[in-house]
C-alpha positions in Angstrom: 110.2 118.0 70.5 111.5 120.0 73.7 108.5 122.7 73.2 106.0 119.8 73.0 107.0 118.5 76.4 107.2 122.1 77.9 103.4 122.4 76.8 102.3 119.2 78.6 103.8 120.1 81.8 101.9 123.6 81.8 98.7 121.9 80.9 95.8 122.8 83.2 93.2 119.8 83.6 89.5 120.5 84.8 87.1 118.0 86.1 84.1 120.5 86.1 81.0 120.7 88.5 78.5 118.1 87.5 81.3 115.7 86.7 81.9 112.3 88.5 85.2 110.3 87.3 86.0 106.8 88.9 89.7 105.7 88.5 93.1 106.6 89.0 94.2 109.9 87.5 98.0 110.5 86.6 99.0 113.7 85.2 102.2 116.0 84.3 100.3 119.5 84.6 98.1 121.0 87.3 94.4 119.9 88.0 91.6 121.6 89.1 88.5 119.4 90.7 85.2 121.1 90.7 83.3 117.9 90.2 83.9 114.2 92.1 86.8 112.1 91.6 86.6 108.7 93.1 90.1 107.1 92.8 93.9 108.2 93.1 95.1 111.2 91.9 99.1 111.6 91.1 100.5 114.8 89.4 103.8 116.7 89.3 101.9 120.0 89.4 99.4 121.6 91.5 96.2 120.2 92.6 92.9 122.8 93.2 89.9 121.3 94.9 87.2 124.0 94.3 84.2 124.5 96.8 82.1 121.7 94.8 85.0 119.5 94.3 85.2 116.3 96.2 88.0 113.5 96.0 87.5 110.0 97.4 91.1 108.5 97.3 94.6 109.1 97.9 96.5 112.5 96.5 100.1 112.9 95.4 101.4 116.5 94.2 103.7 119.3 94.7 101.3 122.1 95.4 97.6 122.1 96.4 94.8 124.3 97.6 91.7 122.9 99.0 88.5 124.8 99.3 86.3 121.4 98.8 86.3 117.9 100.4 88.8 115.1 100.3 88.3 111.7 101.8 91.7 110.1 102.0 95.3 110.8 102.3 96.9 113.9 100.7 101.0 113.9 100.2 102.1 117.5 98.8 105.8 117.8 98.7 105.8 121.6 99.0 102.8 123.8 100.1 99.2 122.6 101.1 96.7 125.6 101.5 93.6 124.6 103.5 90.8 127.4 102.6 88.2 128.1 105.2 85.5 125.9 103.3 87.9 122.8 103.2 87.2 119.6 104.7 89.7 116.9 104.8 88.9 113.5 106.3 92.3 111.6 106.1 96.0 111.9 106.9 98.0 115.0 105.7 101.9 114.8 104.6 103.4 118.1 103.5 106.3 120.3 104.0 104.4 123.4 104.5 101.0 124.0 105.7 98.5 127.0 105.4 95.3 126.8 107.1 92.5 129.5 107.1 90.2 129.7 110.0 87.0 127.5 109.6 88.7 124.6 107.6 88.5 121.4 109.1 90.5 118.0 108.8 90.4 114.7 110.9 93.4 112.8 110.8 97.1 113.0 111.5 99.4 115.7 110.1 103.2 115.1 109.4 105.4 117.9 108.5 108.8 117.2 107.0 111.2 118.8 104.9 111.7 117.2 101.5 115.0 115.4 100.8 116.5 117.9 98.7 116.0 120.7 101.4 117.0 118.5 104.2 120.4 117.5 102.5 120.8 121.5 101.9 120.5 122.1 105.7 122.3 119.2 107.1 125.3 119.7 104.7 128.6 119.9 106.7 129.9 123.6 106.9 133.3 124.4 105.5 135.8 125.3 108.1 138.1 128.4 107.3 141.5 128.3 107.7 141.8 124.5 107.8 140.1 124.5 111.0 
């Protein structure tokens, strides 16, 4: 049964060019969108928005690489990469951001450390010799 769960977490889902989905999508695996999604997207994996991909809604994921268009908020807990063809109209919340020249976004960007890394960085240091 544990092997079945591992297979689910490594699954790659594809919404191909010419496909339009209306509604919220929840997944444990990675997702690539080359078509259109009208609704919210939540995954623990990576989201790739291809050149022809469009999302109208909120995205929550661990990693994301955007070459297409997003109209809505995107919340990435690790690294968000905006390729030169990326167009985002909405707020960005991420830990790390990589932007190629030519990409565009309209909205606010909030970069902050995740709770786990913030705890590691603010942990009290042990003093040597009892001092």
